BAGU-159400 format. One record per residue (C-alpha): x, y, z; residue number from 0; residue in one letter. Coordinates in pm, 1 decimal. Example, Ala and Ser with C-alpha at 12.3 -4.5 7.8 and 13.67 -1.06 7.14 Angstrom:
BEGIN
<pt><X>1230.0</X><Y>-450.0</Y><Z>780.0</Z><k>0</k><r>A</r></pt>
<pt><X>1367.0</X><Y>-106.0</Y><Z>714.0</Z><k>1</k><r>S</r></pt>
END
This chain:
BEGIN
<pt><X>0.0</X><Y>0.0</Y><Z>0.0</Z><k>0</k><r>M</r></pt>
<pt><X>293.6</X><Y>230.1</Y><Z>68.8</Z><k>1</k><r>S</r></pt>
<pt><X>431.3</X><Y>176.7</Y><Z>-282.0</Z><k>2</k><r>G</r></pt>
<pt><X>115.8</X><Y>301.9</Y><Z>-454.1</Z><k>3</k><r>I</r></pt>
<pt><X>96.5</X><Y>647.1</Y><Z>-289.3</Z><k>4</k><r>P</r></pt>
<pt><X>471.5</X><Y>688.1</Y><Z>-319.1</Z><k>5</k><r>A</r></pt>
<pt><X>455.8</X><Y>666.2</Y><Z>-698.4</Z><k>6</k><r>L</r></pt>
<pt><X>164.3</X><Y>907.8</Y><Z>-709.9</Z><k>7</k><r>N</r></pt>
<pt><X>364.1</X><Y>1161.0</Y><Z>-509.7</Z><k>8</k><r>R</r></pt>
<pt><X>670.2</X><Y>1116.7</Y><Z>-730.6</Z><k>9</k><r>A</r></pt>
<pt><X>473.4</X><Y>1232.5</Y><Z>-1036.2</Z><k>10</k><r>K</r></pt>
<pt><X>396.6</X><Y>1585.6</Y><Z>-911.6</Z><k>11</k><r>P</r></pt>
<pt><X>715.6</X><Y>1601.7</Y><Z>-707.6</Z><k>12</k><r>T</r></pt>
<pt><X>957.1</X><Y>1530.6</Y><Z>-992.7</Z><k>13</k><r>T</r></pt>
<pt><X>775.7</X><Y>1530.8</Y><Z>-1329.0</Z><k>14</k><r>P</r></pt>
<pt><X>1100.0</X><Y>1618.5</Y><Z>-1509.9</Z><k>15</k><r>G</r></pt>
<pt><X>1333.1</X><Y>1366.1</Y><Z>-1352.0</Z><k>16</k><r>T</r></pt>
<pt><X>1210.9</X><Y>1083.8</Y><Z>-1570.8</Z><k>17</k><r>G</r></pt>
<pt><X>1149.0</X><Y>851.7</Y><Z>-1276.6</Z><k>18</k><r>T</r></pt>
<pt><X>768.4</X><Y>840.4</Y><Z>-1319.7</Z><k>19</k><r>P</r></pt>
<pt><X>643.8</X><Y>651.3</Y><Z>-1626.7</Z><k>20</k><r>T</r></pt>
<pt><X>317.6</X><Y>847.4</Y><Z>-1674.6</Z><k>21</k><r>P</r></pt>
<pt><X>509.0</X><Y>1173.1</Y><Z>-1708.0</Z><k>22</k><r>V</r></pt>
<pt><X>750.2</X><Y>1089.5</Y><Z>-1993.2</Z><k>23</k><r>P</r></pt>
<pt><X>481.5</X><Y>887.0</Y><Z>-2169.5</Z><k>24</k><r>V</r></pt>
<pt><X>230.4</X><Y>1172.1</Y><Z>-2161.5</Z><k>25</k><r>T</r></pt>
<pt><X>465.4</X><Y>1426.9</Y><Z>-2314.5</Z><k>26</k><r>H</r></pt>
<pt><X>814.9</X><Y>1292.6</Y><Z>-2382.6</Z><k>27</k><r>P</r></pt>
<pt><X>894.4</X><Y>1600.7</Y><Z>-2590.7</Z><k>28</k><r>T</r></pt>
<pt><X>800.9</X><Y>1846.9</Y><Z>-2317.7</Z><k>29</k><r>N</r></pt>
<pt><X>943.8</X><Y>1690.8</Y><Z>-2000.6</Z><k>30</k><r>H</r></pt>
<pt><X>1240.1</X><Y>1484.5</Y><Z>-2121.1</Z><k>31</k><r>I</r></pt>
<pt><X>1435.4</X><Y>1755.7</Y><Z>-2309.9</Z><k>32</k><r>P</r></pt>
<pt><X>1429.0</X><Y>2015.0</Y><Z>-2026.5</Z><k>33</k><r>P</r></pt>
<pt><X>1562.6</X><Y>1783.8</Y><Z>-1750.4</Z><k>34</k><r>P</r></pt>
<pt><X>1819.4</X><Y>1623.1</Y><Z>-1981.3</Z><k>35</k><r>D</r></pt>
<pt><X>2041.1</X><Y>1930.2</Y><Z>-2047.3</Z><k>36</k><r>P</r></pt>
<pt><X>1985.8</X><Y>2054.9</Y><Z>-1693.4</Z><k>37</k><r>R</r></pt>
END
């Protein structure tokens, strides 16, 4: 149960880190390029 909420919090916490799957899949051209060079 602790693993489910943890993933949900990781999305809004670090949507540019690439850790969450729903983030890069939703817009891989808007979230992947910015965090890559940074």
